[in-house]
Structure formats: C-alpha cells, structure tokens
BALOBA-1460 file (C-alpha; in Angstrom, 3 decimals):
// residues 359
<rec num="1" residu="m" x="126.207" y="145.385" z="29.724"/>
<rec num="2" residu="k" x="128.119" y="142.686" z="27.709"/>
<rec num="3" residu="r" x="126.926" y="141.224" z="24.375"/>
<rec num="4" residu="g" x="125.941" y="137.840" z="24.408"/>
<rec num="5" residu="r" x="126.543" y="135.119" z="21.585"/>
<rec num="6" residu="k" x="125.058" y="135.646" z="18.143"/>
<rec num="7" residu="f" x="121.521" y="135.034" z="18.946"/>
<rec num="8" residu="a" x="118.357" y="136.406" z="17.172"/>
<rec num="9" residu="t" x="115.286" y="137.503" z="18.689"/>
<rec num="10" residu="r" x="112.547" y="135.160" z="18.267"/>
<rec num="11" residu="r" x="109.099" y="135.363" z="20.403"/>
<rec num="12" residu="l" x="107.958" y="132.018" z="22.010"/>
<rec num="13" residu="a" x="104.330" y="130.918" z="22.625"/>
<rec num="14" residu="p" x="103.821" y="130.742" z="26.019"/>
<rec num="15" residu="f" x="104.529" y="127.223" z="27.605"/>
<rec num="16" residu="s" x="100.867" y="126.745" z="28.452"/>
<rec num="17" residu="v" x="100.037" y="126.855" z="24.687"/>
<rec num="18" residu="l" x="103.049" y="125.388" z="23.532"/>
<rec num="19" residu="a" x="102.276" y="122.156" z="25.591"/>
<rec num="20" residu="l" x="98.892" y="121.885" z="24.473"/>
<rec num="21" residu="v" x="99.929" y="122.004" z="20.929"/>
<rec num="22" residu="l" x="102.532" y="119.347" z="21.575"/>
<rec num="23" residu="a" x="100.163" y="117.084" z="23.636"/>
<rec num="24" residu="a" x="97.855" y="117.370" z="20.675"/>
<rec num="25" residu="w" x="100.251" y="115.981" z="18.064"/>
<rec num="26" residu="p" x="102.234" y="112.823" z="17.852"/>
<rec num="27" residu="a" x="105.992" y="113.581" z="18.015"/>
<rec num="28" residu="a" x="107.768" y="112.189" z="14.681"/>
<rec num="29" residu="g" x="110.191" y="109.243" z="15.146"/>
<rec num="30" residu="p" x="111.081" y="108.093" z="18.894"/>
<rec num="31" residu="a" x="109.065" y="109.364" z="21.660"/>
<rec num="32" residu="a" x="111.102" y="111.954" z="23.688"/>
<rec num="33" residu="h" x="111.813" y="111.909" z="27.284"/>
<rec num="34" residu="r" x="108.533" y="112.673" z="29.370"/>
<rec num="35" residu="l" x="111.067" y="115.267" z="31.235"/>
<rec num="36" residu="a" x="112.934" y="116.617" z="27.867"/>
<rec num="37" residu="a" x="113.481" y="120.481" z="28.102"/>
<rec num="38" residu="p" x="110.948" y="122.863" z="26.758"/>
<rec num="39" residu="g" x="113.730" y="124.453" z="24.518"/>
<rec num="40" residu="v" x="112.921" y="127.998" z="25.646"/>
<rec num="41" residu="t" x="116.420" y="128.970" z="27.723"/>
<rec num="42" residu="s" x="119.485" y="129.837" z="26.085"/>
<rec num="43" residu="l" x="121.108" y="126.658" z="26.437"/>
<rec num="44" residu="t" x="118.639" y="124.835" z="24.421"/>
<rec num="45" residu="n" x="117.396" y="127.266" z="22.207"/>
<rec num="46" residu="p" x="120.152" y="129.363" z="19.584"/>
<rec num="47" residu="k" x="117.853" y="131.524" z="18.550"/>
<rec num="48" residu="v" x="117.438" y="133.845" z="22.075"/>
<rec num="49" residu="e" x="118.926" y="136.843" z="22.316"/>
<rec num="50" residu="f" x="120.661" y="137.980" z="25.369"/>
<rec num="51" residu="q" x="123.568" y="140.419" z="27.004"/>
<rec num="52" residu="v" x="125.464" y="139.462" z="29.640"/>
<rec num="53" residu="a" x="125.182" y="141.616" z="32.962"/>
<rec num="54" residu="d" x="127.581" y="144.170" z="33.815"/>
<rec num="55" residu="q" x="126.793" y="143.082" z="37.359"/>
<rec num="56" residu="h" x="126.414" y="140.328" z="40.040"/>
<rec num="57" residu="h" x="122.390" y="141.371" z="40.091"/>
<rec num="58" residu="v" x="119.226" y="142.329" z="37.980"/>
<rec num="59" residu="v" x="116.192" y="144.229" z="39.659"/>
<rec num="60" residu="l" x="113.004" y="142.794" z="38.249"/>
<rec num="61" residu="k" x="109.835" y="144.321" z="38.970"/>
<rec num="62" residu="n" x="105.977" y="143.843" z="37.386"/>
<rec num="63" residu="g" x="102.869" y="144.147" z="39.364"/>
<rec num="64" residu="d" x="103.415" y="144.388" z="43.338"/>
<rec num="65" residu="i" x="106.658" y="142.364" z="43.455"/>
<rec num="66" residu="t" x="110.371" y="143.787" z="43.160"/>
<rec num="67" residu="a" x="112.568" y="140.630" z="42.713"/>
<rec num="68" residu="i" x="116.286" y="140.788" z="42.672"/>
<rec num="69" residu="i" x="117.945" y="137.919" z="40.859"/>
<rec num="70" residu="v" x="121.840" y="137.043" z="41.703"/>
<rec num="71" residu="d" x="124.472" y="134.613" z="40.386"/>
<rec num="72" residu="n" x="126.471" y="132.849" z="42.574"/>
<rec num="73" residu="a" x="129.014" y="135.838" z="43.480"/>
<rec num="74" residu="a" x="128.896" y="137.925" z="46.658"/>
<rec num="75" residu="v" x="126.666" y="141.470" z="46.209"/>
<rec num="76" residu="n" x="126.442" y="143.915" z="48.667"/>
<rec num="77" residu="d" x="125.220" y="147.024" z="46.816"/>
<rec num="78" residu="g" x="122.327" y="147.819" z="44.696"/>
<rec num="79" residu="q" x="118.853" y="147.726" z="45.811"/>
<rec num="80" residu="l" x="119.406" y="144.978" z="48.528"/>
<rec num="81" residu="q" x="118.560" y="145.699" z="51.572"/>
<rec num="82" residu="a" x="121.480" y="143.051" z="53.267"/>
<rec num="83" residu="a" x="124.746" y="141.936" z="51.610"/>
<rec num="84" residu="h" x="124.542" y="138.536" z="49.476"/>
<rec num="85" residu="r" x="126.428" y="135.588" z="50.246"/>
<rec num="86" residu="a" x="128.532" y="134.161" z="47.801"/>
<rec num="87" residu="g" x="127.442" y="131.237" z="46.683"/>
<rec num="88" residu="y" x="123.833" y="131.119" z="46.793"/>
<rec num="89" residu="n" x="121.917" y="131.753" z="43.758"/>
<rec num="90" residu="g" x="118.452" y="132.862" z="42.287"/>
<rec num="91" residu="l" x="116.020" y="135.231" z="44.155"/>
<rec num="92" residu="a" x="118.224" y="137.023" z="46.787"/>
<rec num="93" residu="q" x="115.430" y="138.925" z="47.485"/>
<rec num="94" residu="l" x="111.488" y="139.070" z="47.416"/>
<rec num="95" residu="g" x="109.515" y="142.116" z="48.021"/>
<rec num="96" residu="h" x="105.629" y="143.024" z="47.558"/>
<rec num="97" residu="r" x="104.071" y="146.613" z="47.627"/>
<rec num="98" residu="r" x="101.938" y="145.706" z="51.084"/>
<rec num="99" residu="r" x="105.898" y="144.332" z="53.134"/>
<rec num="100" residu="k" x="108.716" y="145.464" z="51.138"/>
<rec num="101" residu="q" x="111.057" y="143.457" z="53.331"/>
<rec num="102" residu="n" x="112.445" y="140.637" z="52.150"/>
<rec num="103" residu="l" x="110.700" y="137.159" z="52.393"/>
<rec num="104" residu="f" x="114.156" y="135.269" z="52.493"/>
<rec num="105" residu="r" x="116.627" y="135.065" z="54.931"/>
<rec num="106" residu="a" x="120.198" y="136.947" z="53.861"/>
<rec num="107" residu="p" x="122.565" y="136.197" z="53.436"/>
<rec num="108" residu="y" x="121.013" y="133.394" z="51.295"/>
<rec num="109" residu="a" x="118.498" y="133.178" z="48.459"/>
<rec num="110" residu="g" x="115.211" y="131.788" z="47.232"/>
<rec num="111" residu="i" x="114.437" y="129.745" z="44.367"/>
<rec num="112" residu="n" x="118.154" y="128.580" z="44.884"/>
<rec num="113" residu="f" x="119.980" y="125.763" z="42.514"/>
<rec num="114" residu="e" x="121.908" y="123.608" z="45.859"/>
<rec num="115" residu="h" x="122.607" y="120.384" z="44.765"/>
<rec num="116" residu="i" x="123.452" y="117.805" z="41.812"/>
<rec num="117" residu="h" x="123.530" y="114.497" z="43.091"/>
<rec num="118" residu="d" x="123.173" y="110.977" z="41.787"/>
<rec num="119" residu="g" x="122.242" y="108.860" z="45.346"/>
<rec num="120" residu="t" x="125.657" y="107.952" z="46.187"/>
<rec num="121" residu="l" x="128.933" y="109.289" z="48.206"/>
<rec num="122" residu="a" x="130.230" y="110.646" z="45.013"/>
<rec num="123" residu="v" x="128.500" y="113.829" z="46.167"/>
<rec num="124" residu="a" x="130.861" y="114.268" z="49.249"/>
<rec num="125" residu="r" x="133.332" y="115.394" z="46.696"/>
<rec num="126" residu="e" x="131.274" y="119.003" z="46.799"/>
<rec num="127" residu="k" x="128.149" y="118.970" z="48.337"/>
<rec num="128" residu="f" x="126.930" y="122.425" z="46.929"/>
<rec num="129" residu="e" x="128.378" y="121.863" z="43.506"/>
<rec num="130" residu="p" x="126.154" y="124.887" z="41.674"/>
<rec num="131" residu="r" x="127.549" y="127.113" z="44.625"/>
<rec num="132" residu="v" x="131.015" y="126.768" z="43.400"/>
<rec num="133" residu="v" x="131.012" y="126.772" z="39.536"/>
<rec num="134" residu="p" x="130.673" y="130.324" z="38.461"/>
<rec num="135" residu="m" x="127.003" y="131.720" z="36.781"/>
<rec num="136" residu="q" x="126.833" y="133.913" z="34.252"/>
<rec num="137" residu="l" x="123.526" y="136.286" z="34.661"/>
<rec num="138" residu="r" x="121.863" y="136.667" z="30.934"/>
<rec num="139" residu="v" x="119.500" y="139.240" z="30.415"/>
<rec num="140" residu="i" x="116.650" y="138.299" z="28.450"/>
<rec num="141" residu="d" x="114.469" y="141.589" z="28.686"/>
<rec num="142" residu="s" x="113.191" y="144.068" z="30.966"/>
<rec num="143" residu="s" x="111.692" y="141.149" z="32.666"/>
<rec num="144" residu="t" x="113.595" y="137.953" z="32.221"/>
<rec num="145" residu="v" x="116.847" y="136.712" z="33.282"/>
<rec num="146" residu="e" x="118.801" y="133.587" z="33.333"/>
<rec num="147" residu="l" x="121.644" y="132.082" z="35.279"/>
<rec num="148" residu="y" x="123.584" y="129.539" z="32.949"/>
<rec num="149" residu="q" x="126.262" y="127.654" z="34.280"/>
<rec num="150" residu="r" x="128.806" y="125.851" z="32.164"/>
<rec num="151" residu="p" x="129.486" y="121.914" z="32.845"/>
<rec num="152" residu="t" x="130.438" y="121.323" z="36.351"/>
<rec num="153" residu="v" x="133.522" y="119.952" z="37.997"/>
<rec num="154" residu="n" x="132.562" y="116.612" z="38.958"/>
<rec num="155" residu="w" x="129.059" y="116.150" z="37.604"/>
<rec num="156" residu="k" x="129.578" y="118.030" z="34.188"/>
<rec num="157" residu="l" x="125.921" y="119.189" z="34.372"/>
<rec num="158" residu="e" x="125.653" y="122.225" z="31.863"/>
<rec num="159" residu="s" x="122.188" y="124.047" z="32.853"/>
<rec num="160" residu="c" x="120.329" y="127.241" z="32.551"/>
<rec num="161" residu="g" x="117.855" y="128.654" z="34.843"/>
<rec num="162" residu="r" x="115.254" y="131.544" z="33.545"/>
<rec num="163" residu="y" x="113.550" y="133.543" z="36.196"/>
<rec num="164" residu="r" x="110.335" y="135.298" z="34.498"/>
<rec num="165" residu="l" x="108.466" y="137.908" z="36.288"/>
<rec num="166" residu="l" x="104.964" y="137.692" z="34.414"/>
<rec num="167" residu="p" x="103.164" y="141.300" z="34.456"/>
<rec num="168" residu="d" x="101.097" y="140.299" z="37.471"/>
<rec num="169" residu="g" x="104.110" y="139.589" z="39.694"/>
<rec num="170" residu="t" x="104.241" y="135.539" z="39.437"/>
<rec num="171" residu="i" x="107.689" y="134.072" z="38.886"/>
<rec num="172" residu="e" x="108.093" y="132.048" z="36.343"/>
<rec num="173" residu="y" x="111.302" y="129.319" z="36.603"/>
<rec num="174" residu="t" x="112.153" y="126.892" z="33.908"/>
<rec num="175" residu="f" x="115.155" y="125.179" z="34.447"/>
<rec num="176" residu="e" x="117.123" y="123.432" z="31.766"/>
<rec num="177" residu="c" x="120.039" y="120.798" z="32.287"/>
<rec num="178" residu="i" x="122.504" y="118.691" z="29.470"/>
<rec num="179" residu="p" x="124.639" y="115.981" z="31.477"/>
<rec num="180" residu="r" x="128.149" y="116.528" z="29.594"/>
<rec num="181" residu="a" x="129.276" y="112.934" z="30.590"/>
<rec num="182" residu="r" x="128.020" y="109.845" z="32.217"/>
<rec num="183" residu="t" x="129.317" y="110.487" z="35.534"/>
<rec num="184" residu="f" x="125.597" y="109.950" z="37.198"/>
<rec num="185" residu="h" x="126.462" y="106.235" z="38.192"/>
<rec num="186" residu="q" x="122.733" y="104.964" z="39.092"/>
<rec num="187" residu="g" x="120.915" y="106.137" z="35.856"/>
<rec num="188" residu="f" x="119.480" y="109.408" z="37.439"/>
<rec num="189" residu="i" x="120.182" y="112.767" z="37.714"/>
<rec num="190" residu="g" x="119.183" y="114.155" z="41.401"/>
<rec num="191" residu="l" x="118.741" y="118.105" z="41.414"/>
<rec num="192" residu="f" x="117.621" y="120.536" z="44.596"/>
<rec num="193" residu="w" x="116.955" y="123.200" z="45.228"/>
<rec num="194" residu="a" x="116.211" y="125.475" z="48.446"/>
<rec num="195" residu="s" x="114.121" y="128.633" z="49.801"/>
<rec num="196" residu="y" x="115.427" y="130.088" z="53.185"/>
<rec num="197" residu="i" x="112.892" y="132.172" z="54.859"/>
<rec num="198" residu="d" x="113.582" y="134.901" z="57.236"/>
<rec num="199" residu="g" x="111.771" y="134.435" z="60.464"/>
<rec num="200" residu="p" x="108.081" y="133.464" z="59.822"/>
<rec num="201" residu="e" x="105.325" y="132.946" z="62.366"/>
<rec num="202" residu="d" x="104.748" y="129.612" z="61.557"/>
<rec num="203" residu="k" x="107.626" y="127.078" z="59.971"/>
<rec num="204" residu="a" x="105.076" y="125.147" z="58.331"/>
<rec num="205" residu="i" x="104.110" y="124.448" z="54.685"/>
<rec num="206" residu="h" x="100.807" y="123.330" z="53.499"/>
<rec num="207" residu="f" x="99.638" y="121.190" z="50.299"/>
<rec num="208" residu="r" x="96.742" y="119.007" z="49.411"/>
<rec num="209" residu="g" x="97.748" y="115.123" z="50.029"/>
<rec num="210" residu="r" x="96.948" y="112.108" z="51.902"/>
<rec num="211" residu="r" x="98.625" y="109.640" z="53.814"/>
<rec num="212" residu="s" x="101.200" y="107.950" z="51.638"/>
<rec num="213" residu="a" x="99.292" y="104.307" z="52.871"/>
<rec num="214" residu="a" x="96.109" y="105.461" z="52.089"/>
<rec num="215" residu="r" x="94.624" y="104.833" z="48.096"/>
<rec num="216" residu="s" x="92.164" y="107.798" z="47.991"/>
<rec num="217" residu="g" x="90.947" y="111.081" z="49.615"/>
<rec num="218" residu="t" x="92.512" y="114.181" z="49.364"/>
<rec num="219" residu="k" x="92.900" y="116.624" z="52.071"/>
<rec num="220" residu="w" x="94.732" y="119.905" z="53.470"/>
<rec num="221" residu="v" x="98.022" y="118.588" z="55.000"/>
<rec num="222" residu="k" x="100.423" y="120.848" z="57.206"/>
<rec num="223" residu="s" x="103.645" y="119.780" z="57.448"/>
<rec num="224" residu="l" x="106.545" y="120.629" z="59.851"/>
<rec num="225" residu="p" x="109.239" y="118.203" z="60.563"/>
<rec num="226" residu="p" x="110.356" y="117.850" z="64.243"/>
<rec num="227" residu="a" x="114.219" y="118.026" z="62.740"/>
<rec num="228" residu="h" x="116.238" y="118.797" z="59.988"/>
<rec num="229" residu="g" x="116.418" y="115.666" z="57.822"/>
<rec num="230" residu="t" x="113.364" y="114.166" z="59.539"/>
<rec num="231" residu="n" x="110.105" y="113.535" z="57.251"/>
<rec num="232" residu="s" x="112.030" y="115.794" z="55.265"/>
<rec num="233" residu="t" x="110.308" y="115.520" z="51.517"/>
<rec num="234" residu="h" x="106.729" y="114.817" z="49.914"/>
<rec num="235" residu="p" x="106.517" y="112.816" z="46.990"/>
<rec num="236" residu="p" x="103.604" y="112.975" z="44.120"/>
<rec num="237" residu="v" x="101.439" y="110.140" z="44.378"/>
<rec num="238" residu="g" x="102.703" y="106.968" z="42.917"/>
<rec num="239" residu="g" x="106.058" y="108.506" z="42.903"/>
<rec num="240" residu="r" x="109.132" y="106.364" z="44.399"/>
<rec num="241" residu="l" x="112.493" y="107.497" z="45.541"/>
<rec num="242" residu="p" x="115.345" y="106.965" z="43.444"/>
<rec num="243" residu="t" x="118.118" y="104.357" z="44.933"/>
<rec num="244" residu="i" x="120.060" y="106.288" z="47.505"/>
<rec num="245" residu="v" x="123.016" y="104.714" z="48.921"/>
<rec num="246" residu="k" x="123.442" y="104.083" z="52.922"/>
<rec num="247" residu="d" x="124.676" y="107.387" z="54.965"/>
<rec num="248" residu="f" x="124.019" y="109.652" z="51.902"/>
<rec num="249" residu="p" x="124.950" y="112.863" z="53.471"/>
<rec num="250" residu="l" x="122.107" y="115.046" z="52.112"/>
<rec num="251" residu="t" x="119.277" y="114.171" z="54.583"/>
<rec num="252" residu="l" x="116.299" y="116.654" z="52.918"/>
<rec num="253" residu="v" x="116.450" y="114.236" z="49.894"/>
<rec num="254" residu="n" x="116.058" y="110.863" z="50.997"/>
<rec num="255" residu="h" x="113.532" y="110.590" z="54.135"/>
<rec num="256" residu="p" x="110.217" y="110.888" z="52.743"/>
<rec num="257" residu="s" x="107.490" y="111.442" z="55.200"/>
<rec num="258" residu="e" x="104.424" y="109.777" z="55.602"/>
<rec num="259" residu="y" x="101.977" y="111.656" z="53.299"/>
<rec num="260" residu="v" x="102.071" y="112.331" z="49.188"/>
<rec num="261" residu="h" x="101.236" y="115.182" z="47.781"/>
<rec num="262" residu="a" x="97.591" y="114.978" z="45.429"/>
<rec num="263" residu="e" x="98.350" y="118.247" z="43.793"/>
<rec num="264" residu="p" x="101.519" y="119.490" z="42.051"/>
<rec num="265" residu="w" x="101.965" y="122.929" z="44.936"/>
<rec num="266" residu="f" x="102.454" y="123.894" z="48.270"/>
<rec num="267" residu="f" x="102.807" y="127.500" z="50.175"/>
<rec num="268" residu="g" x="103.773" y="128.761" z="53.525"/>
<rec num="269" residu="v" x="102.898" y="131.797" z="55.410"/>
<rec num="270" residu="s" x="105.128" y="134.438" z="56.572"/>
<rec num="271" residu="h" x="104.448" y="137.944" z="57.743"/>
<rec num="272" residu="g" x="100.950" y="137.969" z="56.826"/>
<rec num="273" residu="m" x="102.355" y="137.035" z="53.211"/>
<rec num="274" residu="a" x="101.634" y="133.687" z="51.530"/>
<rec num="275" residu="f" x="104.155" y="132.262" z="49.311"/>
<rec num="276" residu="a" x="103.294" y="129.850" z="46.756"/>
<rec num="277" residu="q" x="104.992" y="127.272" z="44.451"/>
<rec num="278" residu="i" x="103.606" y="125.541" z="41.554"/>
<rec num="279" residu="f" x="104.525" y="122.752" z="39.267"/>
<rec num="280" residu="r" x="103.468" y="120.837" z="36.409"/>
<rec num="281" residu="a" x="102.294" y="117.172" z="37.569"/>
<rec num="282" residu="r" x="104.708" y="115.769" z="34.366"/>
<rec num="283" residu="d" x="107.344" y="116.834" z="36.291"/>
<rec num="284" residu="g" x="106.794" y="114.653" z="39.190"/>
<rec num="285" residu="i" x="108.816" y="117.344" z="41.620"/>
<rec num="286" residu="w" x="108.984" y="116.472" z="45.475"/>
<rec num="287" residu="i" x="108.340" y="119.053" z="48.071"/>
<rec num="288" residu="a" x="110.845" y="119.058" z="50.614"/>
<rec num="289" residu="q" x="111.326" y="121.430" z="53.912"/>
<rec num="290" residu="s" x="113.180" y="121.738" z="56.927"/>
<rec num="291" residu="p" x="112.369" y="123.718" z="59.961"/>
<rec num="292" residu="t" x="115.904" y="124.937" z="60.304"/>
<rec num="293" residu="g" x="117.373" y="125.296" z="56.865"/>
<rec num="294" residu="a" x="119.203" y="128.977" z="57.488"/>
<rec num="295" residu="g" x="118.904" y="128.692" z="61.397"/>
<rec num="296" residu="a" x="116.514" y="127.755" z="64.495"/>
<rec num="297" residu="t" x="113.833" y="130.833" z="63.327"/>
<rec num="298" residu="n" x="114.393" y="130.305" z="59.629"/>
<rec num="299" residu="p" x="113.082" y="127.192" z="57.985"/>
<rec num="300" residu="a" x="113.792" y="126.041" z="54.276"/>
<rec num="301" residu="w" x="110.659" y="125.665" z="51.747"/>
<rec num="302" residu="d" x="112.058" y="123.488" z="49.147"/>
<rec num="303" residu="f" x="111.916" y="121.156" z="45.938"/>
<rec num="304" residu="q" x="113.929" y="118.180" z="44.098"/>
<rec num="305" residu="w" x="113.394" y="116.781" z="41.000"/>
<rec num="306" residu="f" x="115.071" y="113.415" z="39.438"/>
<rec num="307" residu="v" x="115.506" y="112.340" z="35.779"/>
<rec num="308" residu="p" x="115.331" y="108.556" z="35.262"/>
<rec num="309" residu="g" x="116.959" y="107.027" z="32.396"/>
<rec num="310" residu="y" x="119.274" y="110.172" z="31.179"/>
<rec num="311" residu="k" x="121.139" y="110.749" z="28.123"/>
<rec num="312" residu="v" x="124.235" y="112.114" z="27.869"/>
<rec num="313" residu="d" x="124.369" y="115.667" z="25.607"/>
<rec num="314" residu="e" x="120.455" y="115.406" z="25.786"/>
<rec num="315" residu="a" x="118.286" y="118.377" z="27.615"/>
<rec num="316" residu="y" x="115.750" y="117.802" z="30.142"/>
<rec num="317" residu="g" x="114.070" y="120.677" z="31.785"/>
<rec num="318" residu="f" x="111.016" y="121.505" z="34.146"/>
<rec num="319" residu="v" x="108.853" y="124.718" z="34.730"/>
<rec num="320" residu="m" x="107.311" y="126.113" z="37.536"/>
<rec num="321" residu="r" x="105.629" y="129.322" z="38.857"/>
<rec num="322" residu="a" x="105.937" y="131.155" z="42.094"/>
<rec num="323" residu="i" x="103.239" y="133.823" z="43.677"/>
<rec num="324" residu="y" x="103.890" y="136.037" z="46.784"/>
<rec num="325" residu="i" x="100.805" y="137.624" z="47.848"/>
<rec num="326" residu="p" x="99.255" y="138.837" z="50.808"/>
<rec num="327" residu="y" x="97.272" y="136.186" z="52.944"/>
<rec num="328" residu="k" x="93.810" y="135.450" z="54.081"/>
<rec num="329" residu="s" x="92.886" y="131.783" z="54.023"/>
<rec num="330" residu="r" x="93.519" y="128.589" z="52.545"/>
<rec num="331" residu="r" x="90.998" y="128.617" z="50.385"/>
<rec num="332" residu="q" x="92.092" y="132.221" z="49.176"/>
<rec num="333" residu="v" x="95.644" y="131.261" z="48.283"/>
<rec num="334" residu="a" x="94.021" y="128.183" z="46.459"/>
<rec num="335" residu="r" x="92.220" y="130.535" z="44.144"/>
<rec num="336" residu="a" x="95.051" y="132.806" z="43.435"/>
<rec num="337" residu="v" x="97.030" y="129.620" z="42.380"/>
<rec num="338" residu="r" x="94.325" y="128.194" z="40.040"/>
<rec num="339" residu="p" x="95.213" y="129.872" z="37.177"/>
<rec num="340" residu="h" x="98.439" y="128.978" z="37.157"/>
<rec num="341" residu="l" x="98.147" y="125.343" z="37.940"/>
<rec num="342" residu="d" x="95.937" y="125.318" z="34.761"/>
<rec num="343" residu="a" x="98.239" y="127.186" z="32.459"/>
<rec num="344" residu="l" x="101.112" y="124.614" z="33.745"/>
<rec num="345" residu="n" x="98.860" y="121.794" z="33.462"/>
<rec num="346" residu="p" x="96.458" y="122.204" z="30.465"/>
<rec num="347" residu="s" x="93.993" y="119.469" z="29.233"/>
<rec num="348" residu="p" x="94.765" y="117.323" z="26.583"/>
<rec num="349" residu="a" x="92.723" y="118.848" z="23.718"/>
<rec num="350" residu="p" x="89.686" y="116.737" z="22.935"/>
<rec num="351" residu="r" x="89.815" y="113.952" z="20.077"/>
<rec num="352" residu="r" x="87.544" y="114.450" z="17.507"/>
<rec num="353" residu="r" x="84.913" y="111.598" z="16.985"/>
<rec num="354" residu="r" x="84.768" y="110.538" z="13.195"/>
<rec num="355" residu="a" x="81.376" y="110.747" z="11.688"/>
<rec num="356" residu="p" x="79.783" y="107.844" z="11.175"/>
<rec num="357" residu="r" x="80.084" y="106.186" z="7.324"/>
<rec num="358" residu="s" x="76.944" y="106.258" z="5.527"/>
<rec num="359" residu="r" x="76.206" y="102.569" z="3.982"/>
C-alpha cells in the first residue's frame, strides 16, 4: 500500500459519546451548522493516518459479516463473486455466515454515493458525477476504509465516506463533504445514495411512520411504489422537500409518497435476511426506493440527504449504520436495531438542578 499524507494516529471517541459530550457543552462562538461534519475522516481531521490501497477493493471481516469495499474503478478479481462495474462505489459485496451470496446486485453496489445536485437542471451535465471523478481508497485500519474524492468537475464538492465494520459486523458509514465553490444555486446541497438489491422475494421496505396528513400516531408501513419515480421518497416527520425545478431528471429525489417516517431507520428482506439502514434523527435523512432500480426484479433501497444554508469551504456530514441479520419478524429486527438507534441518537444529558439558596 502507498503511504498517505503526513498524518499521525489519534484514537477518536465513539461518535455516540462524542455527540453526547458536544450536546452537553455550549459551543464557543457562533453556533455550528446543525449538519456540521463530525470531523472523523481524513478529509476533515488532519491527524487521521491512512494508507492508499494498492488495489481497487478492500475486504473487511468482523463477526458474521464479510464486506468488500470498492472505489469507482472496475474490479474483476479478488474475493468478489462477480465482476464489479466501473462507476459504482461503496459495498460491492455483503455476505453473512448464514448466507454467503451477495446481498447486492452485481455489477452494482450498496450504500453507493450516486448523485450530487441542487434541484436544478444543472444536474443534467452529469447526473452521476460521483461515478466519474476517480476515488482514492484509503485504509485506516483492519476494520476501516475510506473513499476520498477530490472536488468534482461540475459541483466542486470534495468528499470522504468512511466504512467501518464494528466488532459485531455492523457497518458504520460516516460521510463528510466540503463544497469548494458556490455551485449550488438554490442554497442547498442535494446528495443521494443507492443500494441495489439482488432479486429479493419481496421488493418492499418497512419503516415506522404514518400518513403525511396525519398529525400523530405511528404504525408499520410496508412500501412498494408501483413504478420507478412514483411515490419514491419518504421524508422524516416535519421534513419539507427543497425547491426542485420542473422536469428535474432524478425522479427518485422529488416524488414524495403519502407517508413520513417517524423513526430514522428502515429495512427490507431478501432471501431470509434483513438489511436495515439506521440514521441519526438530527441529519434529516429521507428514505427513498425504486421497485426496479437495477432491473425488473432488483429494487433499490436508497436514501437522500439535503444540506440547507451551506457555505463554501465549510464541512458537513452525517453518520448512519447498516445491519445484515437473519430475518424472523419485524419485532425481531426492531430489537436488533434499537441499540444502534440509541447509539446514534443519544439522549441529552440531564441538566443539574440548582440547590435552593438558604435564606
């Protein structure tokens, strides 16, 4: 492997602990943007040490999980069960001890950074810009790799996505980005991730939510749109779609369903296995999906993220986790998800009550 830049090793606190500390202490100076980057990747933290991989893929193993992370170059060797196509990035292959076959549809990928946009027709210059600009695969340690991408050609967005395999096989994904020019002309950055699933028996996804017109109540929602670009995205409660111009070509972005999600996670089931994607509520992630993202029998279980009020050269980011486990029931998946929801969404530290003054 090639050596990275001049970086020194530093142990970082788990994000849930860091978030709790930050929430408990008032920030000095102007308030940080609510979507400010956590500062854990080599993009934003100059003390992170890495090595540049000498191949276009890295195999990570922990617990029951084997994950193969790829940059956006073609890969035709190593431990991949099938060739990987250039342009796609992220998880080329995800297997479990109980099901070694790939969850994702080859030659595509999962948790794949797919689109950059500002809701205007400027995206038509290159609808899939993350596929075009080369990515650098950086190895942090035996369980952690990053995909770094220099500022892109059209949007001038510099980014780094960290894939960390936790001891139990959970995938923790931290994405950080810095806009290097004022190219997003409607005041927000729009980004999209796709996971292409290989032939599940049921193409639907499941989440806790309610109809958008309802003011209260939560239930299980099973969602399967009738066609690509129809009822394709589910906002969080209170979420509003930013301004998207007429004839915008990325139809999964701007066609909200009649449902909102009340808890920041969702899952789908494929070949007896559940794949759940879990988020921080503070990040305002929108769930998205297509029944035919990778072909008639291969849905896409996706998500998108909007950064309002961005500033040039400021860093933004989010954190999510994904688990891949044998499926028994919705309740069983919810139990497995709960520790990760709690870790990503820690309760604020209780304020100390002042002791009454004696008279």
